[in-house]
TIRO-2110 file (N, C-alpha, C; in Angstrom, 1 decimal):
// TIRO-2110
-194.9, -1.5, 99.9, N, 1, A
-195.7, -2.4, 99.1, CA, 1, A
-197.1, -2.5, 99.8, C, 1, A
-198.1, -2.3, 99.0, N, 2, A
-199.5, -2.4, 99.6, CA, 2, A
-200.3, -3.5, 99.1, C, 2, A
-199.7, -4.4, 98.2, N, 3, A
-200.5, -5.4, 97.5, CA, 3, A
-199.5, -6.4, 96.9, C, 3, A
-199.8, -7.7, 97.0, N, 4, A
-199.0, -8.7, 96.3, CA, 4, A
-199.9, -9.9, 96.0, C, 4, A
-199.5, -10.6, 95.0, N, 5, A
-200.2, -11.9, 94.5, CA, 5, A
-199.2, -13.0, 94.7, C, 5, A
-199.7, -14.2, 95.1, N, 6, A
-198.9, -15.4, 95.3, CA, 6, A
-199.7, -16.6, 94.9, C, 6, A
-199.0, -17.7, 94.7, N, 7, A
-199.5, -19.0, 94.6, CA, 7, A
-199.0, -19.8, 95.8, C, 7, A
-199.9, -20.5, 96.5, N, 8, A
-199.6, -21.4, 97.6, CA, 8, A
-198.9, -22.6, 97.0, C, 8, A
-197.9, -23.1, 97.7, N, 9, A
-197.2, -24.3, 97.3, CA, 9, A
-198.1, -25.5, 97.7, C, 9, A
-197.6, -26.7, 97.4, N, 10, A
-198.4, -27.9, 97.7, CA, 10, A
-198.6, -28.2, 99.2, C, 10, A
-197.8, -27.5, 100.1, N, 11, A
-197.9, -27.7, 101.5, CA, 11, A
-198.7, -26.5, 102.2, C, 11, A
-199.4, -25.8, 101.3, N, 12, A
-200.2, -24.6, 101.8, CA, 12, A
-199.4, -23.5, 102.3, C, 12, A
-198.2, -23.3, 101.8, N, 13, A
-197.3, -22.3, 102.3, CA, 13, A
-197.4, -21.0, 101.5, C, 13, A
-197.5, -19.9, 102.1, N, 14, A
-197.5, -18.6, 101.5, CA, 14, A
-196.1, -18.0, 101.7, C, 14, A
-195.4, -17.6, 100.6, N, 15, A
-194.2, -16.9, 100.6, CA, 15, A
-194.4, -15.4, 100.7, C, 15, A
-193.9, -14.8, 101.8, N, 16, A
-194.0, -13.4, 102.0, CA, 16, A
-192.9, -12.7, 101.2, C, 16, A
-193.3, -11.6, 100.5, N, 17, A
-192.2, -10.9, 99.7, CA, 17, A
-191.1, -10.5, 100.6, C, 17, A
-189.9, -10.5, 100.0, N, 18, A
-188.6, -10.2, 100.7, CA, 18, A
-188.7, -8.9, 101.4, C, 18, A
-189.2, -7.9, 100.8, N, 19, A
-189.3, -6.5, 101.3, CA, 19, A
-190.2, -6.4, 102.5, C, 19, A
-191.1, -7.4, 102.8, N, 20, A
-192.0, -7.4, 103.9, CA, 20, A
-191.6, -8.3, 105.0, C, 20, A
-190.6, -9.1, 104.9, N, 21, A
-190.3, -10.1, 105.9, CA, 21, A
-189.9, -9.5, 107.2, C, 21, A
-189.2, -8.4, 107.3, N, 22, A
-188.9, -7.7, 108.5, CA, 22, A
-190.1, -7.4, 109.3, C, 22, A
-191.2, -7.0, 108.7, N, 23, A
-192.4, -6.7, 109.3, CA, 23, A
-193.0, -7.8, 110.1, C, 23, A
-192.7, -9.1, 109.7, N, 24, A
-193.2, -10.3, 110.3, CA, 24, A
-192.1, -11.0, 111.1, C, 24, A
-191.0, -10.3, 111.5, N, 25, A
-189.9, -11.0, 112.2, CA, 25, A
-190.4, -11.4, 113.6, C, 25, A
-191.4, -10.7, 114.2, N, 26, A
-191.9, -11.1, 115.5, CA, 26, A
-192.8, -12.3, 115.5, C, 26, A
-193.2, -12.7, 114.3, N, 27, A
-194.1, -13.9, 114.1, CA, 27, A
-195.3, -13.4, 113.3, C, 27, A
-196.2, -14.4, 113.0, N, 28, A
-197.4, -14.2, 112.2, CA, 28, A
-198.6, -14.7, 112.9, C, 28, A
-199.7, -13.9, 112.7, N, 29, A
-201.0, -14.4, 113.2, CA, 29, A
-202.0, -14.4, 112.0, C, 29, A
-202.6, -15.5, 111.8, N, 30, A
-203.6, -15.6, 110.7, CA, 30, A
-204.9, -15.9, 111.4, C, 30, A
-206.0, -15.2, 110.9, N, 31, A
-207.3, -15.5, 111.5, CA, 31, A
-208.4, -15.1, 110.4, C, 31, A
-209.6, -15.5, 110.8, N, 32, A
-210.7, -15.2, 109.9, CA, 32, A
-211.0, -13.7, 109.9, C, 32, A
-211.4, -13.2, 108.7, N, 33, A
-211.7, -11.8, 108.6, CA, 33, A
-213.2, -11.6, 108.7, C, 33, A
-213.7, -10.4, 108.4, N, 34, A
-215.2, -10.1, 108.5, CA, 34, A
-215.9, -10.6, 107.3, C, 34, A
-215.3, -10.8, 106.2, N, 35, A
-215.9, -11.3, 105.0, CA, 35, A
-215.3, -12.6, 104.6, C, 35, A
-215.3, -12.9, 103.3, N, 36, A
-214.7, -14.1, 102.8, CA, 36, A
-213.2, -14.0, 102.6, C, 36, A
-212.5, -13.5, 103.6, N, 37, A
-211.1, -13.4, 103.5, CA, 37, A
-210.4, -13.6, 104.8, C, 37, A
-209.1, -13.6, 104.9, N, 38, A
-208.4, -13.8, 106.1, CA, 38, A
-207.6, -12.5, 106.5, C, 38, A
-207.3, -12.5, 107.7, N, 39, A
-206.4, -11.4, 108.2, CA, 39, A
-205.0, -12.0, 108.5, C, 39, A
-204.0, -11.3, 108.1, N, 40, A
-202.6, -11.6, 108.4, CA, 40, A
-202.0, -10.5, 109.2, C, 40, A
-201.6, -10.8, 110.4, N, 41, A
-201.1, -9.7, 111.3, CA, 41, A
-199.6, -10.1, 111.6, C, 41, A
-198.7, -9.1, 111.7, N, 42, A
-197.5, -9.3, 112.4, CA, 42, A
-197.8, -9.6, 113.9, C, 42, A
-197.1, -10.5, 114.5, N, 43, A
-197.4, -10.8, 115.9, CA, 43, A
-197.4, -9.6, 116.8, C, 43, A
-196.5, -8.6, 116.6, N, 44, A
-196.4, -7.4, 117.4, CA, 44, A
-197.7, -6.6, 117.3, C, 44, A
-198.2, -6.5, 116.1, N, 45, A
-199.5, -5.7, 115.8, CA, 45, A
-200.6, -6.4, 116.6, C, 45, A
-200.7, -7.8, 116.4, N, 46, A
-201.7, -8.5, 117.1, CA, 46, A
-201.7, -8.2, 118.6, C, 46, A
-200.5, -8.3, 119.2, N, 47, A
-200.3, -8.2, 120.7, CA, 47, A
-200.6, -6.7, 121.1, C, 47, A
-200.2, -5.8, 120.3, N, 48, A
-200.4, -4.3, 120.7, CA, 48, A
-201.8, -3.8, 120.4, C, 48, A
-202.4, -4.2, 119.3, N, 49, A
-203.7, -3.6, 118.8, CA, 49, A
-204.9, -4.5, 119.0, C, 49, A
-204.8, -5.8, 118.5, N, 50, A
-206.0, -6.6, 118.5, CA, 50, A
-206.3, -7.2, 119.8, C, 50, A
-205.3, -7.8, 120.4, N, 51, A
-205.5, -8.5, 121.7, CA, 51, A
-206.1, -7.5, 122.8, C, 51, A
-205.6, -6.3, 122.9, N, 52, A
-206.2, -5.4, 123.9, CA, 52, A
-207.7, -5.0, 123.5, C, 52, A
-208.0, -4.9, 122.2, N, 53, A
-209.3, -4.6, 121.8, CA, 53, A
-210.3, -5.7, 122.1, C, 53, A
-209.8, -7.0, 122.1, N, 54, A
-210.7, -8.1, 122.4, CA, 54, A
-210.8, -8.4, 123.9, C, 54, A
-210.0, -7.8, 124.7, N, 55, A
-209.9, -8.1, 126.1, CA, 55, A
-210.8, -7.2, 127.0, C, 55, A
-212.0, -6.9, 126.5, N, 56, A
-212.9, -6.1, 127.2, CA, 56, A
-213.4, -6.8, 128.5, C, 56, A
-213.8, -6.0, 129.5, N, 57, A
-214.3, -6.6, 130.7, CA, 57, A
-215.7, -6.9, 130.9, C, 57, A
-216.5, -6.3, 130.0, N, 58, A
-218.0, -6.5, 130.1, CA, 58, A
-218.4, -7.8, 129.5, C, 58, A
-218.8, -8.8, 130.3, N, 59, A
-219.2, -10.1, 129.8, CA, 59, A
-220.5, -10.1, 129.1, C, 59, A
-221.2, -9.0, 129.2, N, 60, A
-222.6, -8.9, 128.6, CA, 60, A
-222.5, -8.2, 127.2, C, 60, A
-221.3, -7.8, 126.8, N, 61, A
-221.2, -7.1, 125.5, CA, 61, A
-221.2, -8.2, 124.4, C, 61, A
-222.3, -8.4, 123.7, N, 62, A
-222.5, -9.4, 122.7, CA, 62, A
-221.6, -9.1, 121.5, C, 62, A
-221.5, -7.8, 121.1, N, 63, A
-220.6, -7.5, 120.0, CA, 63, A
-219.2, -7.9, 120.2, C, 63, A
-218.7, -7.6, 121.4, N, 64, A
-217.3, -8.0, 121.7, CA, 64, A
-217.2, -9.5, 121.8, C, 64, A
-218.2, -10.2, 122.3, N, 65, A
-218.2, -11.7, 122.3, CA, 65, A
-218.1, -12.2, 120.9, C, 65, A
-218.9, -11.7, 120.0, N, 66, A
-218.9, -12.1, 118.6, CA, 66, A
-217.5, -11.9, 118.0, C, 66, A
-216.9, -10.7, 118.2, N, 67, A
-215.6, -10.4, 117.7, CA, 67, A
-214.6, -11.5, 118.2, C, 67, A
-214.7, -11.8, 119.5, N, 68, A
-213.7, -12.8, 120.1, CA, 68, A
-213.9, -14.1, 119.4, C, 68, A
-215.1, -14.6, 119.1, N, 69, A
-215.3, -15.8, 118.5, CA, 69, A
-214.7, -15.8, 117.0, C, 69, A
-215.0, -14.7, 116.3, N, 70, A
-214.6, -14.6, 114.9, CA, 70, A
-213.0, -14.6, 114.9, C, 70, A
-212.4, -13.8, 115.7, N, 71, A
-210.9, -13.6, 115.6, CA, 71, A
-210.1, -14.7, 116.3, C, 71, A
-210.7, -15.3, 117.3, N, 72, A
-210.0, -16.4, 118.0, CA, 72, A
-210.2, -17.8, 117.5, C, 72, A
-211.4, -18.0, 116.9, N, 73, A
-211.7, -19.3, 116.4, CA, 73, A
-210.9, -19.6, 115.1, C, 73, A
-210.0, -20.6, 115.2, N, 74, A
-209.2, -20.9, 114.1, CA, 74, A
-207.9, -20.1, 114.0, C, 74, A
-207.7, -19.2, 114.9, N, 75, A
-206.5, -18.3, 114.9, CA, 75, A
-205.2, -19.2, 114.9, C, 75, A
-204.3, -18.9, 114.1, N, 76, A
-203.0, -19.6, 114.0, CA, 76, A
-201.9, -18.6, 114.3, C, 76, A
-201.0, -18.8, 115.2, N, 77, A
-199.8, -18.0, 115.5, CA, 77, A
-198.6, -18.9, 115.2, C, 77, A
-197.7, -18.3, 114.5, N, 78, A
-196.5, -19.1, 114.1, CA, 78, A
-195.3, -18.2, 113.8, C, 78, A
-194.1, -18.7, 113.8, N, 79, A
-192.9, -18.0, 113.4, CA, 79, A
-192.9, -18.0, 111.9, C, 79, A
-192.4, -16.9, 111.4, N, 80, A
-192.1, -16.9, 109.9, CA, 80, A
-190.8, -17.7, 109.7, C, 80, A
-190.9, -18.5, 108.7, N, 81, A
-189.7, -19.2, 108.2, CA, 81, A
-188.7, -18.2, 107.6, C, 81, A
-187.8, -17.7, 108.4, N, 82, A
-187.0, -16.5, 108.0, CA, 82, A
-186.1, -16.8, 106.8, C, 82, A
-185.7, -18.0, 106.6, N, 83, A
-184.8, -18.4, 105.5, CA, 83, A
-185.6, -18.3, 104.2, C, 83, A
-186.8, -18.8, 104.1, N, 84, A
-187.6, -18.9, 102.9, CA, 84, A
-188.7, -17.8, 102.9, C, 84, A
-189.0, -17.2, 104.1, N, 85, A
-190.1, -16.3, 104.2, CA, 85, A
-191.5, -16.8, 104.0, C, 85, A
-191.7, -18.1, 104.5, N, 86, A
-192.9, -18.7, 104.3, CA, 86, A
-193.7, -18.9, 105.6, C, 86, A
-195.0, -19.0, 105.4, N, 87, A
-196.0, -19.2, 106.5, CA, 87, A
-197.0, -20.3, 106.0, C, 87, A
-197.3, -21.2, 106.9, N, 88, A
-198.3, -22.2, 106.5, CA, 88, A
-199.7, -21.7, 106.8, C, 88, A
-200.6, -21.9, 105.9, N, 89, A
-202.0, -21.5, 106.1, CA, 89, A
-202.8, -22.8, 106.2, C, 89, A
-203.4, -22.9, 107.4, N, 90, A
-204.2, -24.2, 107.7, CA, 90, A
-205.4, -24.3, 106.7, C, 90, A
-205.7, -25.5, 106.4, N, 91, A
-206.8, -25.8, 105.4, CA, 91, A
-208.1, -25.2, 105.8, C, 91, A
-208.5, -25.2, 107.1, N, 92, A
-209.8, -24.7, 107.5, CA, 92, A
-209.9, -23.2, 107.2, C, 92, A
-208.7, -22.5, 107.3, N, 93, A
-208.7, -21.1, 107.0, CA, 93, A
-208.9, -20.9, 105.5, C, 93, A
-208.2, -21.7, 104.7, N, 94, A
-208.3, -21.6, 103.2, CA, 94, A
-209.7, -21.9, 102.8, C, 94, A
-210.3, -22.9, 103.4, N, 95, A
-211.7, -23.2, 103.1, CA, 95, A
-212.7, -22.0, 103.5, C, 95, A
-212.4, -21.4, 104.6, N, 96, A
-213.3, -20.3, 105.0, CA, 96, A
-213.2, -19.1, 104.0, C, 96, A
-212.0, -18.9, 103.5, N, 97, A
-211.8, -17.7, 102.5, CA, 97, A
-212.0, -18.2, 101.1, C, 97, A
-212.3, -19.4, 100.9, N, 98, A
-212.4, -20.0, 99.5, CA, 98, A
-211.2, -19.7, 98.7, C, 98, A
-210.0, -20.0, 99.3, N, 99, A
-208.7, -19.8, 98.6, CA, 99, A
-208.3, -21.2, 98.2, C, 99, A
-208.0, -21.4, 96.9, N, 100, A
-207.5, -22.7, 96.5, CA, 100, A
-206.0, -22.6, 96.4, C, 100, A
-205.5, -22.0, 95.4, N, 101, A
-204.0, -21.9, 95.2, CA, 101, A
-203.6, -20.4, 95.0, C, 101, A
-204.3, -19.7, 94.3, N, 102, A
-204.0, -18.3, 94.0, CA, 102, A
-204.5, -17.4, 95.1, C, 102, A
-203.7, -16.4, 95.5, N, 103, A
-204.1, -15.6, 96.6, CA, 103, A
-203.6, -14.2, 96.4, C, 103, A
-204.4, -13.2, 96.8, N, 104, A
-204.1, -11.8, 96.8, CA, 104, A
-204.0, -11.3, 98.2, C, 104, A
-203.0, -10.5, 98.5, N, 105, A
-202.9, -9.8, 99.8, CA, 105, A
-202.9, -8.3, 99.6, C, 105, A
-203.7, -7.6, 100.4, N, 106, A
-203.9, -6.2, 100.3, CA, 106, A
-203.7, -5.6, 101.7, C, 106, A
-202.8, -4.6, 101.8, N, 107, A
-202.6, -4.0, 103.1, CA, 107, A
-203.8, -3.1, 103.5, C, 107, A
-204.2, -3.3, 104.8, N, 108, A
-205.3, -2.5, 105.3, CA, 108, A
-204.7, -1.9, 106.7, C, 108, A
-204.1, -0.8, 106.6, N, 109, A
-203.5, -0.2, 107.8, CA, 109, A
-202.3, -1.1, 108.3, C, 109, A
-202.5, -1.7, 109.5, N, 110, A
-201.4, -2.4, 110.1, CA, 110, A
-201.5, -3.9, 109.9, C, 110, A
-202.5, -4.4, 109.1, N, 111, A
-202.6, -5.8, 108.8, CA, 111, A
-202.8, -6.0, 107.3, C, 111, A
-202.9, -7.3, 106.9, N, 112, A
-203.2, -7.6, 105.5, CA, 112, A
-204.4, -8.4, 105.4, C, 112, A
-205.2, -8.2, 104.3, N, 113, A
-206.3, -9.1, 104.0, CA, 113, A
-205.8, -10.0, 102.9, C, 113, A
-206.2, -11.3, 103.1, N, 114, A
-205.8, -12.3, 102.1, CA, 114, A
-207.1, -12.9, 101.6, C, 114, A
-207.1, -13.1, 100.3, N, 115, A
-208.3, -13.7, 99.7, CA, 115, A
-208.0, -14.2, 98.3, C, 115, A
-209.0, -14.8, 97.7, N, 116, A
-208.9, -15.3, 96.4, CA, 116, A
-209.0, -14.0, 95.4, C, 116, A
-208.3, -14.1, 94.3, N, 117, A
-208.3, -13.0, 93.4, CA, 117, A
-209.7, -12.5, 93.0, C, 117, A
-210.6, -13.4, 92.8, N, 118, A
-211.9, -12.9, 92.4, CA, 118, A
-212.7, -12.2, 93.5, C, 118, A
-212.3, -12.3, 94.7, N, 119, A
-212.9, -11.5, 95.8, CA, 119, A
-212.2, -10.3, 96.2, C, 119, A
-210.9, -10.2, 96.0, N, 120, A
-210.2, -9.0, 96.4, CA, 120, A
-209.7, -8.1, 95.2, C, 120, A
-210.1, -8.5, 94.0, N, 121, A
-209.6, -7.7, 92.9, CA, 121, A
-210.8, -7.0, 92.2, C, 121, A
END
């Protein structure tokens, strides 16, 4: 599955499709994307791919510093509710991506982009 649509419930919870839940068994990381959307990572992907990419040693690398601010500011890590397959999306992240209730998720390699239907469709 490379794409799904969902409605958030009243508690800002996103239900992950049943066939994708094993992918997020290690946990979920939500963070701001490069545009008006969010990134949804399985915890293992974040730990293996994103964290090492952000951990550069050059303190004078402005591009890396900007990436660190973008990806770490507002980052949420949490366990997936395995019984219901839900994850809570914090209000500040929903505001950043202009997501109200309807949401679209599109797979981009090893992570998912989450956004409002008018921006990702």
